[in-house]
N, C-alpha and C positions, 0 to 999 in steps of 0.2 A: 434631177440635176445631181451633179457630183458634189462631194464634200471636199473642200480644199483646205490646205494649210500653207501659211507663209514660211519660207525657209529662213530661219534665224537661229543663232546659237543659244539664246536664252529667252525666257518669258519675261516680259516687261509689263508691270502693273497687272498681275494676273487676275482674271475673273473667276478662275476655278477655285472651288472651296472643297476641303477635304471630306471624304466619305464619312468619317467619324462624326462630323458635325451633323450630317443628315440623320445618323443613327440617334444622336442625342435629341434632335428635334422630334423624331418619331416617338421616342419614349416620353417626351413632355406631354403627349396627348393621351397618356394612360395614367389612371389614378393610382396614387401611392406607388409610383415606380421609381427606380434608381438606376440610371445608366452608370456602369462601372467601366471606365476606359483602362484597358490593360496596356500601359505604356509609360512614357516619362510624364513628369508633371506638366510640361508644356503642351502635351497632347490633349489634356483636359482644360488647361487654362485658355487655350485659343478658342475652342467652341463656346465655353462659358462666357468669355468676354464678348464675342460677336453676338451671341444670342441675347445676352443681357442688354447690349447696346441697341439691338434691333427692336426687341419686344418691351424693353424697359420693365422687366419683371425678373424676380429671382429665378435662377435656373438650377435645377437639381442635377448634380453630376459628381461622381467620385472617381478616384484614380488609384491604381496600384503603385504609382510613383517609383517606377523602375530607375535604377542607376546602371552604369556600365557593367559593373561586376555582377549585378543581379541577372542581367541578360546572359552573361557568359556562363554562369554556374547554375542558376535555378530560378528562372522567371516565374515558375508556377508557385514558388513559395510566397512571393509577394502577393500573387493573386489570391491564394488561400487566406492569407492574413487579411487582405482587404475584404474578402467575402465574409470572413468570421466577424470582422468589425461591423460591417453594414448590417448583417443579419441579426447580430446580437443587440446592436444599439438602436437601429432604426426599424427593423422588422418590415421591410417593404413587401407589398403584394406581388410586385413584378421586379425582377432584376435582369438587366441585359448586359452581358459581358461583351465589350466592343474591342476587338483586337485591332491593333494599329500596325503600321508598316514595320515598326521596330520588332515586335514579337512575331510578325508573319515571316520576316526574313530569318529570324532565329529558329523558326520551325516549331513553335509552340502548338501542341495538339489540344485545342480548347475543348472540343466535344468530349473526348475521352476523359479529360481532366474534370470537366463539369459533371459528367456521368458518374465518375468515381466519387466525387465530392457529395453528390446527392445521395448515393447509395450508402456511403459511410455515415452520413449524418441523418439519414432517413428523412430527407426533406419532402414534405407534403403540404398541399394546400395553397401553394403559390405558383408563380410562373417564373422559371429561370431558363435562360437560353443564351447562346453565344453566337456571335457573327464576326467574321474576319473582314476588315475593311481598310486595307492599306491605301494611303493617299496617292500612291503612284498609279492607281487605276481609278477610273470613274470620277465622280464628283458628288456634291451634296445630294443630287437627285438619286443616283444609284445607291448611295449609302442609306437613304431613307427607304427606298423600295426593298433593299435586301434585308433591312431590319424588320420591316413589316412581314416579309415572307418568313423570316426565321421565327418571328412571334407566332405566326399562324401555324407553322410546323409544330411548335411546342404545344400549342392549344390542341391540335389534332391528335398528337400523341397522348395527351391527357384524357381526351374525351373518347377517342376511338375513331375508327374509319367507317366507311360506307356501310349502311344497313343497321347502324346502332343509334340512329337519331330520328326524331320526329321533325318534319318540315313544316314551317309556318309560312304559308304563301303570302301573308300580308306583312311580312317582315323583310326588309332589305338591308344588306350590309353595304355600306358606302366606304370605298377605299379612296380617300382623297390624295392627290399627288402632293409632292413637297412644295410646289410652287404656289399652292393655294394659301391665302391668308386665313386667320381665324374667322374673319367676317365672310370669306368665300365659303368655308365649310358650313357656317351657320346658314348662309343663303341656300346652299345645296340641300341641306337637311330640311329647310322649310319648303323648298320646291317639291321634294319627293314626298314629304309628309302631307302636303296639301292634296295629294291624290289618294289619301286614305291609308298610306303605308306607315308602319313603325320603322324608324331608321336607326341603325346603330353604326356610327362612324368609327372606323378603326384605321389609324388613331384619330382622336377627336381634340384638336387643339382649340376648337371654338369655345370650349368650357374651361380651358386652362391658361391660354395665352391671350385672352380677349380683353385684358385690361381691367378686370373686376377687382374691387377692393378686397384685401385680405387682412385679417387680424392675426397677430402672433407670428410665429415662424415655424416652418417645417422643413427639414432637409429633404423630404420626399416631394414628388410632384403633387400639386393641389389642383383639382379639376381633372378633366379628361375622362375617358371611358373606364368604368370600374372593371375589375377582373371578371365578376359574374356576368356582366353584360357582354364582355368579350367572348366568353364561353357560350353565352346564349346566341351570339351571332352565327355560330356554327349551325343553328337551326333555321337560318334565313332561307327563304325560297329563291332568292336571287342576290347576286353580287353586282354592284355598279362600281366600276373603276373609272376615275377621272384622271386622265394623263396616261400616255403610252407606257410609262415606266411602271405603272401599277397593274399591268396585264399579268405579269409573272405571279404576284401574290394571288390574283383572282383565279388564274389557271391552276395554282396549287390547291386552292379550295375545291375547284371543279374535279381535278384528278383524284383527290383524296376522298372526298365525301359526296361528290356528284352535284354540287351547287352550280347551276348555270350562271353565266356571267355576261355582262355587256360592258364593253370598254368605250368610253367617250374620250377621244384624244384631246379634246378641248371643250370648254363650256362657256366660252366668251364670244359674244357677237351674235348677230342675227341668225345665221345658218346653224351654228352649234347649239344655240338655245332652242331653236325650232325643232331640231332633231331630238333633243332631250325631252322636251315637253310632249312631242308626238309619240315617243317611245313610252313615256309614262301613261299617256292617255290610252294607248293600245293595251298595255298589260293590266291596267286598272279598270278600264271601262268607264272611268269618270271623265266628265268634261274638263277642259282646261279652265282653271279658276279665272274669274273675270279680271282679277288684279293683274295677271300676267298678260292678258289681252291689252289692257291699258298700258302696261309697261312697254309692250311691243310698239304701240303707237307713239309713246314718249320717245323711244329710241329712234324710230324712223324720223320723227320731227327734229330731234337733236342732230341727227346726221345731216338733215337738210339745212338746219340753221348753221351748222359748221362748214357747209360746203365751200364757202368763199375763203375760209381760213385754211382748208386743206388742199384746195385746188393748186396744182403746180408745186406742192411741197414734197420734200423727200425726207425719209426717216431712216435712222440707223438704230438697230436693236441688238443688244448684246445681253443674252439671258441664258439660263439653264435650258436644256433641250425641249422639255415639255412646255415650258413657259414661252419659249421662242416660237414654237409651232402655234400655240394658241394666239399669241399677239400678232403673228404674221397673218393669220386668218382674219383677225379684226381689221388690220391695216388694209388688207385686200378689199374688204367691204367698203372702206372709206375711200378707196381709189387713190391711195397715196403711193408714191414711188418708194419702194423699199431699196434704198441705196446699198445697204450692207446688212447682212444677218450673220451674227457671230455667236457661237456657243462654246461651252467649256469642253465637251467631249462628244464623240460620235455615237449615235444610237440608231436603231433601225428606223425610228420615226423620222429622225433628221435626214437619214440617207434616202428616205422615200419622198421627201419634199420636192415640189416642182421647181422651187427657187434655188439659187446658188447659196450655199451656206459655208461659212468659214469656221474652222475650229481654231481658236486662238485666245488672245488676251485683249485687254483694253488698249494696249498700244496698237494692235492691229485695227481696232475700231477707229482710232484717230487717222490712220492711213487710208483704210478702205472706205470710211464714211466721210472723208473730207468733202465739204460743201453741202452736207446734209443740213436740214433746217431743224430737225428734232432728234434728240439723242435719248434713247430709252435703255437704262441699265441700272445696276445697283449703285449705291452712293460712292463707290470707289471710282466711278466714271466722271465725277464732277469736274475735276481738274482738266481732263481731256476735253470735255464739252466746252469749258471756258477757253481753252487754247484754240479750239476750232471755231469759236463764236456761235455755238449751237445751243438752242434752247434745251434745257436738261429736264427730263421727266424721270424721277427715281422709281424703280420697280424691282421686283425680285428680292434677293437677299445678299448683303444686309442693306437696310435703308436707315441711316442714322441722322440725316439732315432734315427730316420732317417728323413732326409729332403725329401720332395716330396712323402711321403708314400701315401698320399691321391690321388695322380695322377697315382699310379701303376694300371695296368690293369690285371685282372684275368679272365675275361670272354672271350669267343670266342677262336679260335685257337691261336690268338696272345697272349692272356692273359695266356693260359696254357703254351705256349712256354716260356714266360718271367718267369713264376713261376718255370718251370722245370730248366731253366738255372740258376736262382738265387739259388734255393735249391741245385743244383749240385755244384755250385761254393762254397757254404758254406761248403758242405761235403768235397770238395777238400782242402779247407783251413784248416779244422779240421784235416784231415789226414796229411797234410804237417806239421801242428803244432805238432802232435804226433810224427812224424818222427824226427823233429828237437829237441824235448825235450828228445828223447831217445839217441841222440848222446852225447857221453862223450867228453868233451874238457879237454886237459891236460895243 
């Protein structure tokens, strides 16, 4: 099907989130990392505020705090000062310079500047890279993917290319997409490791943004994959990427050091989980663990139980591209009418979908999804769902109207069962509310 756009002069209630936020999110999954946003103070305040509100955890991020005159005369001077401060005061293991639209339009050459900075100060032992992510292109998903790719590039340069490594066939590198929650990453790691593999997730937000208690304060990220494990991941015998946006980082590993890869465009629902478990069974030679056989039975039973709630119902979904593709497959299995599918920007995965997809905002969701029974989007869609009288199911990023949303599971049989029950309960509540409002009291 084709990807459509409504013709209007401005975006109303946008669902698109800047690429720089995706970069900051990716670096939160690396231990003792520091994202350094090269732009104005607002460019770092926005990602920090949204991420803190969603995960309810402290978020590590610094900025070069550019003013108008800095951009005109010498934006690199602010960046050098910020780097000097971060490296001398905090000594991070990983530092990622995130270029914004402000410095991109000004024509700042990040790579040469960083290369010169490393050479002059003889920087060794850490990981420092740059990535340019203007907000007028892409969205959170593309910023996340590009940052992981830049991180992998820097790792490859440090360790070396093809022929200089030993391969561990029992080790798998997992590249989780930006739409996966910490609980999703944890679930995927458990599924893969249950077949006898050692798993290194890159990045790994399951150990940094999973809501664990922390004592004291650190300006750097706490939890996530350490640098030595990141470099060890280059010895993996296989890369598994979850989400179409993670194919480029996986292909980069394959082209540079020959690591084969497998991309799963989604891991939610019956078909997607069957494919994942069948693949792991084939490459490991191990039988599928009994608990997943039971979980599959539980999912089928929950789908049968919810049949009467979903029959004749229609759903509107407004999510990032990879997430929309995954959720659409799950809705297909439930037999629900997909009234409107809306995403933030066009990707090859979205362009290849069989269903009609719209690139737009949450105002488009109100118009295109009018009459839908269930609304699935981030928390910025609450008002639209209320205006249209639609049951609202928060998903994606950010979710700030529910506690523990970052620990909800959507992948695997268990995740699809949880989503099916949650969506079914919301539809039941909506139906009960309609019945109650129709009763006349004397």
